[in-house]
C-alpha positions, 0 to 999 in steps of 0.5 A: 491525483496530479503529482509534480514529480515521479514516485521514487522506487521505494514509493512505487514498491509500497503502492504496489504492495498496497495494490496487491490486496483490498484488505487492511495491511499492517505496516510491518507487512508492507515493509516486508513486501515492499522491501523498505525501511520504517523511516521510508514507509511511515512518512510515505503512508502519512503523505498518501493518507493526507492526499486521500489515497489511503485509509488508516485505522487502529486495530486492537492486537489479537495478543493480550497486552500488545498495543493497537496497530495501524492498518492501511488500505487504498481508498477508491481514489487511491485505486483509481490512482494505481490504475493510472500508475499501471505501467510503472507498477507492473514490474513490482507486482507480486506473482500472487497478485498477478494471478489474483488479478487474472482471476478477477479477484484483486 
């Protein structure tokens, strides 16, 4: 993916949070890990999905009566993009993610 401008610190934090796992992630979890507000997170997630870097889908809530929620994860193209951002993301990766990467379980 070619970009005409650098990612903001908030965008880098969200991408780092997404890169920490191959699992589907809820927006609230991403907000908490990346330290960004919903007004920053959700437009960013929509842009990343539109660019093909991210998948999104609805999942039913495990709690009866609660509405379905969106979950997100990087696409293969998104993972390749993250590799190209490795130097920018390194300071933002969580210690647990670094340990998983070292063990080969990213």
